[in-house]
C-alpha positions as CSV (number, residue, x, y, z in Angstrom):
1,M,0.0,0.0,0.0
2,D,1.5,3.4,-1.0
3,K,2.1,6.0,1.6
4,H,3.0,9.7,1.7
5,L,6.7,9.9,2.0
6,L,8.8,12.7,3.5
7,P,12.4,12.8,2.3
8,Q,14.8,12.9,5.2
9,D,16.3,16.2,3.8
10,A,12.9,17.9,3.3
11,P,12.8,21.3,5.0
12,A,10.6,21.8,7.9
13,L,7.5,23.8,7.4
14,N,7.8,27.4,8.5
15,R,5.4,30.3,8.9
16,R,6.5,32.0,5.7
17,Q,6.0,28.9,3.6
18,F,2.7,28.2,5.3
19,N,1.4,31.7,4.6
20,G,2.8,31.8,1.1
21,G,1.5,28.4,0.0
22,L,-2.0,29.1,1.4
23,V,-2.4,32.6,0.2
24,N,-1.6,31.4,-3.3
25,S,-4.8,29.3,-3.0
26,G,-6.8,32.5,-2.6
27,L,-8.4,31.5,0.7
28,A,-7.3,33.7,3.6
29,V,-8.6,33.1,7.1
30,G,-7.6,35.3,9.9
31,G,-3.8,35.6,10.4
32,L,-3.3,32.4,8.4
33,A,-5.1,30.9,5.4
34,V,-6.3,27.5,4.4
35,G,-6.4,25.8,1.1
36,G,-2.8,25.4,0.0
37,M,-2.2,22.0,-1.5
38,A,1.5,21.8,-2.2
39,L,3.1,18.8,-0.5
40,S,6.3,19.1,1.4
41,G,7.0,15.5,0.5
42,A,6.2,13.2,-2.4
43,I,3.8,10.4,-3.0
44,G,5.7,7.1,-2.4
45,A,5.2,3.9,-4.2
46,G,5.7,0.3,-3.3
47,S,5.3,-1.6,0.0
48,S,4.1,0.0,3.2
49,A,7.2,-1.4,5.0
50,Q,8.9,1.3,7.0
51,A,12.6,2.2,7.3
52,Q,12.4,2.9,11.0
53,S,14.1,0.7,13.6
54,A,12.9,0.1,17.1
55,V,13.1,3.2,19.3
56,S,13.4,3.7,23.0
57,V,10.0,3.6,24.6
58,D,11.0,6.1,27.3
59,K,12.2,8.5,24.6
60,L,9.1,7.9,22.5
61,M,6.8,8.6,25.5
62,A,8.7,11.6,26.8
63,K,6.8,14.8,27.1
64,G,6.8,16.7,23.8
65,P,5.9,20.2,22.6
66,L,2.2,19.3,22.7
67,P,0.0,17.2,25.0
68,D,-0.6,13.7,23.5
69,I,-4.0,13.0,22.0
70,T,-5.0,9.7,23.5
71,V,-7.7,7.1,23.1
72,G,-8.1,4.3,25.7
73,N,-6.7,3.2,29.0
74,K,-3.6,5.2,30.0
75,D,-2.5,2.2,32.1
76,A,-2.6,-0.3,29.2
77,K,0.3,-2.6,28.8
78,V,0.6,-1.8,25.1
79,T,0.9,1.6,23.6
80,L,0.2,2.3,19.9
81,V,1.6,5.6,18.6
82,E,0.5,6.9,15.3
83,Y,2.1,9.7,13.3
84,A,-0.2,11.0,10.7
85,S,-1.0,13.9,8.4
86,M,-4.6,15.0,8.2
87,S,-4.3,15.4,4.4
88,C,-2.9,11.9,3.8
89,P,-5.5,9.6,2.1
90,H,-3.9,6.5,3.6
91,C,-4.3,8.0,7.0
92,A,-7.9,8.6,6.4
93,N,-8.3,5.1,5.0
94,F,-6.7,3.7,8.1
95,H,-9.0,5.7,10.4
96,K,-12.1,4.8,8.6
97,N,-11.4,1.1,8.0
98,V,-8.9,-0.3,10.4
99,Y,-9.0,2.0,13.5
100,P,-12.6,1.0,14.4
101,K,-11.5,-2.7,14.5
102,L,-8.5,-1.9,16.6
103,K,-10.7,0.2,18.9
104,K,-13.3,-2.6,19.4
105,K,-10.8,-5.4,19.8
106,Y,-8.1,-3.7,21.9
107,I,-8.7,-0.1,22.9
108,D,-12.2,-0.4,24.2
109,E,-11.2,-3.5,26.2
110,G,-8.5,-1.5,28.0
111,K,-5.7,-3.5,26.4
112,V,-4.1,-0.8,24.2
113,L,-3.6,2.9,24.6
114,M,-3.5,4.7,21.3
115,I,-1.7,8.0,20.9
116,L,-2.3,10.3,17.9
117,R,0.5,12.6,16.9
118,E,0.4,15.0,14.1
119,F,3.0,14.8,11.3
120,P,1.7,17.5,8.8
121,L,3.1,17.1,5.3
122,N,1.6,20.3,3.9
123,E,-0.1,23.6,4.7
124,I,-3.6,22.4,4.8
125,A,-2.7,19.4,7.0
126,I,-1.2,21.7,9.6
127,A,-4.3,24.0,9.4
128,V,-6.6,21.1,10.1
129,S,-4.4,19.8,12.9
130,M,-4.6,23.3,14.5
131,L,-8.4,23.2,14.3
132,T,-8.6,19.8,15.9
133,R,-6.3,21.0,18.7
134,C,-8.6,24.0,19.3
135,A,-11.7,21.8,19.6
136,G,-11.4,21.7,23.4
137,D,-10.5,18.8,25.6
138,N,-8.9,15.5,24.5
139,D,-12.2,13.8,23.7
140,K,-13.4,16.7,21.6
141,T,-10.1,16.7,19.7
142,V,-10.4,13.0,19.0
143,A,-14.0,13.4,17.8
144,L,-13.0,16.3,15.4
145,V,-10.1,14.2,14.0
146,D,-12.6,11.5,13.2
147,V,-14.9,14.0,11.5
148,Y,-12.2,15.6,9.3
149,Y,-10.9,12.2,8.3
150,E,-14.4,11.0,7.4
151,H,-15.0,14.0,5.2
152,Q,-11.4,14.4,3.9
153,D,-12.6,14.1,0.2
154,K,-14.8,17.2,0.8
155,W,-12.3,19.6,2.2
156,L,-9.1,18.4,0.4
157,V,-10.1,20.3,-2.7
158,R,-8.5,23.4,-4.0
159,G,-10.8,26.4,-3.7
160,N,-13.2,24.5,-1.3
161,A,-11.1,24.0,1.8
162,E,-12.0,27.0,3.9
163,K,-15.8,26.6,3.5
164,K,-15.8,22.9,4.2
165,L,-13.4,23.1,7.1
166,F,-15.5,25.8,8.8
167,E,-18.8,23.9,8.2
168,L,-17.3,20.8,9.9
169,A,-15.8,23.0,12.7
170,K,-19.2,24.5,13.5
171,Q,-20.4,21.0,14.4
172,A,-17.7,21.1,17.2
173,G,-18.9,24.4,18.4
174,F,-16.6,26.8,16.5
175,T,-17.7,30.3,15.6
176,R,-16.2,32.2,12.7
177,E,-14.2,34.2,15.3
178,S,-12.9,31.1,17.1
179,F,-12.1,29.4,13.8
180,Q,-10.0,32.4,12.7
181,K,-8.4,32.8,16.1
182,C,-7.3,29.2,16.1
183,L,-5.7,29.5,12.6
184,S,-3.8,32.5,13.9
185,D,-2.2,30.8,16.8
186,E,1.5,31.2,16.3
187,K,2.5,29.1,19.3
188,L,0.3,26.1,18.2
189,Y,1.7,26.3,14.7
190,A,5.3,26.3,15.9
191,N,4.7,23.3,18.3
192,L,3.1,21.3,15.5
193,V,6.2,21.9,13.3
194,K,8.4,21.0,16.3
195,Q,6.6,17.8,16.9
196,R,7.0,16.8,13.3
197,D,10.7,17.6,13.4
198,I,11.3,15.5,16.6
199,A,9.5,12.5,15.0
200,S,11.6,12.8,11.8
201,K,15.0,13.3,13.6
202,D,14.6,11.2,16.7
203,F,12.4,8.3,15.5
204,G,13.1,8.2,11.8
205,V,9.5,8.9,10.7
206,N,9.5,9.6,7.0
207,R,6.0,8.7,5.8
208,T,2.4,8.8,6.9
209,P,0.9,7.0,8.6
210,S,3.7,5.6,10.7
211,F,3.1,3.4,13.8
212,F,5.0,2.2,16.8
213,V,3.8,-0.6,19.1
214,N,5.7,-0.3,22.4
215,G,8.5,1.3,20.4
216,Q,8.5,-1.3,17.6
217,P,7.7,0.1,14.2
218,V,4.8,-1.5,12.4
219,T,5.7,-2.8,9.0
220,G,3.7,-4.5,6.3
221,D,0.1,-3.8,5.3
222,I,-1.2,-1.2,7.7
223,L,-4.7,-1.5,6.3
224,N,-5.0,-5.1,7.7
225,I,-5.7,-5.4,11.4
226,D,-3.7,-8.7,11.5
227,T,-0.5,-6.7,11.0
228,F,-1.2,-4.9,14.3
229,A,-2.4,-8.0,16.0
230,G,0.9,-9.7,15.1
231,L,2.7,-7.2,17.3
232,I,0.1,-6.6,20.0
233,D,-1.0,-10.1,20.9
234,P,2.4,-11.4,21.9
235,L,2.9,-8.3,24.1
236,L,-0.4,-8.9,25.8
237,K,0.4,-12.6,26.3
238,K,3.8,-11.7,27.7
239,S,2.3,-9.2,30.2
240,G,-0.2,-11.8,31.4
């Protein structure tokens, strides 16, 4: 299964690039804008196998520039960390077709804690991530992530992004004022970029979605729940 790839030498997003790429789309919102579609990386071809090696769990779970978005039991023996870009079709496919199965089998049963971490590949992805972070508490953020993935084909369209993003944000309680204020949040923007840079430099993340199960990278077909079960089940058995 193809994934979005980010070359290791790709420059980090910065505010100037963000504004420039988005303003070129003609859709300005508040201090920032939404609608830019240029990718920072390229579309990869071939297997979904990842280049990452196992990483230190302590380092992976260390406090980052943003609070983790979590789903499930924080005392679970197994932790599944996902790095994803809101504009990535494969990320949306995973969340619509595989995540519900993982949630039912492992997360809702208290066996697995899932952590969602943003790895924005382009301007619109970082704008959507900003909106999900501004939704409110952890559960509201998770819910808005689900909504934006579910309707990705509606807002991931040049010239249509701002309207659709706001329509969906209103369902989460946003007003036009709070929508624009969120997209003008310099600190949130900088922390999302910093989180992406840490993932790339420290954990070798170079594509989306990328997953780690207790520090072990998930390789193979990420659209098949058996791929995850092959890593999760032995850990659950070992933990008793």
